[in-house]
C-alpha positions as CSV (number, residue, x, y, z in Angstrom):
1,M,16.2,-86.8,178.4
2,K,14.9,-85.1,175.4
3,N,11.3,-85.3,174.2
4,V,11.3,-85.7,170.4
5,F,8.6,-84.7,167.9
6,F,8.7,-86.9,164.8
7,S,7.7,-85.3,161.5
8,F,7.2,-87.4,158.4
9,H,4.9,-88.2,155.5
10,Y,2.6,-90.7,157.0
11,D,1.2,-92.5,153.9
12,N,4.6,-93.0,152.2
13,D,6.9,-93.5,155.2
14,V,5.1,-94.8,158.3
15,S,6.8,-98.2,158.4
16,R,10.2,-96.5,157.9
17,A,9.3,-94.0,160.6
18,N,8.4,-96.7,162.9
19,V,11.9,-98.2,162.6
20,V,13.4,-94.9,163.8
21,R,10.7,-94.3,166.5
22,N,10.9,-97.8,167.9
23,S,14.7,-97.5,168.3
24,W,14.1,-94.3,170.3
25,V,11.3,-95.6,172.5
26,I,13.0,-99.0,173.2
27,R,15.7,-97.0,175.0
28,G,13.1,-95.5,177.3
29,N,12.7,-92.1,175.6
30,K,9.6,-90.1,175.0
31,D,8.2,-89.1,171.6
32,A,5.4,-87.2,170.1
33,G,3.8,-86.8,166.7
34,F,2.9,-90.5,166.2
35,I,-0.7,-91.3,165.8
36,D,-2.7,-94.2,164.4
37,K,-3.9,-93.6,160.8
38,A,-7.6,-94.1,161.8
39,E,-7.2,-91.5,164.5
40,F,-5.4,-89.1,162.2
41,E,-8.2,-89.5,159.6
42,K,-10.8,-88.5,162.3
43,I,-8.8,-85.4,163.1
44,K,-8.3,-84.6,159.4
45,A,-12.0,-85.0,158.7
46,K,-12.6,-82.0,161.0
47,G,-10.5,-79.8,158.7
48,N,-7.0,-78.4,158.5
49,K,-7.4,-76.2,161.6
50,A,-8.0,-79.4,163.7
51,V,-4.8,-80.9,162.3
52,Y,-2.9,-77.7,163.0
53,D,-4.2,-77.7,166.5
54,W,-3.3,-81.3,167.0
55,I,0.3,-80.6,165.8
56,D,0.6,-77.6,168.1
57,N,-0.5,-79.7,171.1
58,Q,1.9,-82.5,170.2
59,L,4.8,-80.1,170.1
60,I,4.2,-79.0,173.7
61,G,6.9,-80.4,175.9
62,T,9.2,-81.3,173.1
63,S,12.7,-79.8,172.5
64,V,13.7,-81.6,169.4
65,T,12.0,-82.1,166.1
66,A,13.3,-85.0,163.9
67,V,12.0,-84.8,160.4
68,L,12.2,-88.2,158.8
69,I,13.0,-87.4,155.2
70,G,11.5,-89.7,152.6
71,E,11.0,-89.3,148.8
72,D,8.1,-86.8,149.1
73,T,8.4,-85.4,152.6
74,C,9.4,-81.9,151.5
75,N,6.1,-81.5,149.6
76,R,3.8,-82.2,152.6
77,E,1.9,-79.2,153.9
78,F,1.7,-80.5,157.4
79,V,5.4,-81.4,157.6
80,R,6.2,-77.8,156.6
81,Y,3.9,-76.5,159.3
82,E,5.5,-78.8,161.9
83,L,8.9,-77.5,161.0
84,Q,7.7,-73.8,161.0
85,Q,6.1,-74.3,164.4
86,S,9.2,-76.2,165.7
87,F,11.4,-73.3,164.6
88,K,9.1,-70.7,166.2
89,R,9.2,-72.6,169.5
90,G,13.0,-72.9,169.5
91,N,13.1,-76.7,169.0
92,K,16.3,-78.1,167.7
93,I,15.6,-79.5,164.3
94,I,17.4,-82.5,162.7
95,G,16.8,-84.3,159.4
96,I,17.1,-88.0,159.0
97,F,17.1,-89.5,155.5
98,I,15.1,-92.8,155.7
99,H,15.0,-93.8,152.1
100,N,17.4,-96.7,152.6
101,I,15.2,-98.3,155.3
102,K,13.2,-101.1,153.7
103,D,9.4,-100.6,153.8
104,M,7.9,-103.4,155.9
105,R,5.0,-103.8,153.4
106,T,7.0,-103.9,150.2
107,G,10.5,-104.7,151.3
108,L,11.7,-101.9,149.0
109,T,13.7,-98.8,149.6
110,S,12.8,-95.5,148.0
111,P,14.5,-92.6,146.2
112,K,16.2,-90.1,148.4
113,G,14.1,-87.1,149.3
114,N,15.4,-83.5,149.5
115,T,15.3,-80.8,152.2
116,T,13.6,-78.0,150.3
117,F,10.9,-77.2,152.9
118,G,10.7,-73.5,152.2
119,V,11.0,-70.7,154.7
120,L,10.8,-71.9,158.3
121,G,10.7,-68.4,159.9
122,K,12.7,-65.2,160.3
123,D,16.0,-64.6,162.1
124,S,16.5,-61.7,164.6
125,R,17.3,-59.4,161.6
126,G,14.2,-60.4,159.7
127,N,15.9,-62.6,157.2
128,D,14.3,-65.8,155.9
129,V,15.6,-69.0,157.6
130,Y,15.7,-72.3,155.8
131,F,16.0,-75.9,156.9
132,S,19.6,-76.1,155.6
133,Q,20.6,-73.2,157.9
134,V,19.3,-74.7,161.2
135,A,19.2,-78.4,160.8
136,K,21.9,-81.0,160.6
137,T,21.1,-84.1,158.5
138,Y,22.0,-87.7,158.8
139,D,21.3,-90.9,156.9
140,W,19.6,-93.6,159.1
141,I,21.5,-96.5,157.4
142,D,24.8,-94.9,156.3
143,D,25.3,-93.0,159.6
144,D,24.1,-96.0,161.8
145,G,21.1,-94.3,163.2
146,Y,20.2,-97.2,165.4
147,N,23.3,-96.7,167.5
148,N,23.8,-92.9,167.0
149,F,20.3,-91.4,167.1
150,G,20.6,-90.5,170.8
151,K,23.9,-88.7,170.1
152,W,22.3,-86.8,167.2
153,I,19.5,-85.6,169.5
154,E,22.0,-84.5,172.2
155,D,24.4,-82.7,169.9
């Protein structure tokens, strides 16, 4: 069984992210990277170093990082850090487009995000490595994530 770290833009996509996370947890799997907004605000109030430390601790024991890609995910500093740290630790990285999941608060979908996360790290020859080189992407709705997420994690 894989332990998965979920990376996403909290403010924009928490209800969409919960759809993905809950489908994983319901099947008896473990996850990391989910925190109550009030708790996150307490951590964030201590400064960016506290957030980075929290991320580093959450990544311990995980082998897969699933970035849940919404409209603005690629512009989030902490998401980029999570992906860089995941690459550094050797986690498998997958991307899941969640824009077609209806937001529980508004009932609306959102525009599709992109995967321009910047440099994740360096390969063995010192060349820059980008998300598109190491991650396979899926669409939660179009690729039937509810039934296929476990397969994506295992691939």
